[in-house]
N, C-alpha and C positions, 0 to 999 in steps of 0.2 A: 170235374168231380172234386169236392172239397176234401182235403186231406186232414184228418184229425190226428193230433200228436199227443204225447203224454209229457207232463212236467211234474216236478216235485216242489212242494212248498218248502222253501229253505229258511224263511225268516218271516216272523209275524210280530209287528209292533202295534199293540192296541193303544191308540191315542186316547180313546175313551170307550165306553161300552159298545157304541155303535159306529166307531170310526177306526179304521186300521190301515196300516201299510203292510203289503204282502210282497214277497219276492219269490219268483219262480225260476227254476232252472230246468230247461228241457232235459228229458232223460237221456237223450243222445249227446248231451253236453254242448250242443251248438245253438247259441242264441240266434234267432232268425234276423235277417236284415229288415230294417224298417226305417221310417223317417219320423222326425220329431213332429208331433201332432196327430199321429195315427193311433188306432186302437187295436186291441187284441180280443178275441172271443174265447172265453173260458167255458168249460163244461164240467158238470159233476152229476153223479147219480144221486137222486133224491128218493128217500124211502117212500114207497107207494106209487112212484111214477114209473111208467114203462120205459120212457125214453130219457136220454141224457138231457138235462136242462142247461141251456147255454145263454150267456149274456156277454155283451161287449163292454170293455172298460178301456178308457184312455190310458196310454202308457205314460208313466211319470219318469221313468229312466230315459237316458239319452242314447242315441244310436252308437256312439263311440264306446259305450259301456258294453263289453262283450261277456260279462260275467253272469248277468241275470236280467230278468224283466221285473220292473217294480210297478206296483199299482197302489193307488190310495182308494179305498172302497168304503162306502157307507152301507151299514146293515139296514136294509129296508124293513121296517116293522109295522108301519101304518100305511094304508088302512088294513092291510093284511100282511103278514110276514113274507118277505121275498124268498122264493124257494131256493135260489142259488146263493144269495147272500147269507141266508140262515145257515146253509151248509158250510160256507166259507168261514163264518165266524165261530163255527163249532169245530173247524178243522185244526189240526196240529201240524207243527213243523215235521216234515217227513211224509205227510199225506200227498196223494196224487190228484191232479186235475188233468183234464184234457184241454188242448188249445188248438185254435185255427190261426193260421198265419196273419200277422198284422196287415191292416188295410185302412182305407179312409183317406179322402182328399180334402175334406172341408176345411181343415186347419193346417194344411201344409204351409210352410213359411214361403212367402212371396219374394222371389229374388229378382224378377224382371218385370218392367212396366210393359204395357201393350206394344210400345214402339221398339222394344228390345233393349232399352237402356236398363242398367242395374237399378233396382229399387233401393234407394238410399233413405227412404222415409223412416222416421222414428217408428219403432214397434211398440204399441201399447197393448198389453194383454190384460183382459178383464175376466177374472175367474170367480164364480160364485160357488162356495162349498167345495165339493170334490172336482168341480170344473177347473180347479187350479192345476190338475194333473198334467195336461198337455203343456202348460207353461213352465212347469218344473223341467220338463224335457226340453222345451225351447231354450230356457236359460242356460242349462248345462251344455246343450249342443252348441249354441252360439258362442259360449265361452271356450269350448274345446276347439272350435275351428278358427278362433281369433277374429270373429266378426266385430266390426267397429261401429256398427249402427247403434244409435241410442235405443235402449230397451227399458221400458217401464212395465213392471208387473204390479197389478192391483188385485188384491184378494179380499173377498168378503165372506164373513162367517157370523154365526150367531154368538159364539163363545170363543174365548181366547185359545182354548185347547183344541179348537178346530182349525187353527192356522197351521196346517200340516207341514208346510215346507218353509216356515218362518226362519228357521236356522240356516237352511241352504241359501235362501234369498238374502238374508241379512249379511251372511259371509260374502256373497257375491257383490253386494253393495259396498262393503268395507274394502274389498279388493279394488273396486272402481275408484274409491277415494284415495287408496294408497298408490295405485299405479298411474292414476291420471285418466280423465275421461276421454282423452285422445287415443288411449289404448284399449280401454274397456269401460263402456259407458252404461252402467246399470243402476236402476233405482227401483226400490220395492216399498210399497205402502199397503197397509191393510185397513179394513173397516170392520167394526163390530156393530151389529144391528140391534143388540140388546144391552146397551151399556148400563142400564139401570139395575140389572140383575147382580146379585151379590157376587157370583162367581167371576164377574167381569170387573170387579172393583178396582183392580190395578191398571185397567186400560186407560191410556191417556191420549190415544191416537184418534183417527177419524171415526166418526160414528154414523150409523145409517147403513143402508144397503150399498154394495160396492159401486153400483152405477151412479150414485150421487157424487162420486168424484168428478163426474162429467157435467153436473148441474151448475149453470152459471150463478154466481153470487150476486148480491146487490150491486157490487162494483163492476159487474160485467164479466169478470173472469171466473172460470170454474176452478175447483181445487187442483185439478190436473194441470190447468194452465199456469196456476201459481207455482206448481211444483217444477214445471219445465221452463218457466220464465218467458213464455210467448203464447200467442194465440194458436190454438190447435186448428189446423186446416187439412183438407184432403191432399194438399201439395206437400205437407211436411210430416204427416202422420198416417199410419195404417193401423186399424184396430183388429184384434183377434178376441173373440168373446166366447166363453164356454160356461154353461151352467143350465139351470132350469130355464124354461122358455120365458118366465117372468124377468130373468136377468137380461136376456137378449132384448125383449120388448122394452124394458126400462131403459137400457142403454140407447136403443134406437130412438126413443122418445126425445133424447137430448141431442143425438147426432143428426137425425134427419133434417131438423130445421136449419142446420148449418150446411146442408147439401151433401152429406155423406150418404153413399149408397152401398149396398151389400154386393158381394160377388154374385149372388143369385139374381140380382136385379141390375147387373152391370150395364153400363151405357153401350151404345152401338160401337164405340171404338174399343170396347173391352175393358175400360177403366172402372175401378171401384176402390173403396176405402175401408171396407169392413168384411171380415170373414167370421163366421160363427158356427157353432155346433150346439144343439140343445139336446139334453137327455131326459126331457119330460115336459 
């Protein structure tokens, strides 16, 4: 039987009208155990609805943080307003929600290869929109436990104010430069898909959808390969992808020709190079 619990919204940061960061504290004061890459199911009463409306959201905070659960949520407004997200964006700090314990295995960090050896491959996280949430958890968790694998986080958004964890990721990259990549090896890059719009006039970074970081250029190397300084292969890199199905499909259009396979299509020996989770 599923146990439903209660939590209080203790923090709301609206990044823009339809994008916000929310923090929840369970009413019993005990943050549940979970793993980086998992999601939590929230519920709220909606006027006119008989039952509690529930939706799952990827957790952006990391397991070592025992103070709160953090989520980055998009207010669904089209084609019809989302019932739960509309309630959340009308909620205030101090309001209650219900929650069901975190779960999900699609994006758990891979630590072992099929033969039992430690997985030392470079970790590349590709997040579209709010699909960056599990990778904020990844980055903070791997930093907290002192993991020395190379980590690259790639985030795609339409507008610069949708780069929800830019500050966190930038600070982690500066720390990597300060401490030395032999101790903490982290890189962050973002892509803006609508650079021609006035609001994005200050943007000087990568343009296009986030998966175009994987697109080979005329010289043969992709922007990601230029960034890491070598050819990306299944032997040296594992990908984690989260976002709309179009983000996953777009990334695989570039990865499949190079022999990359997903965990869902893993080879007979259990090997794979891509984990993904789609939210639409």
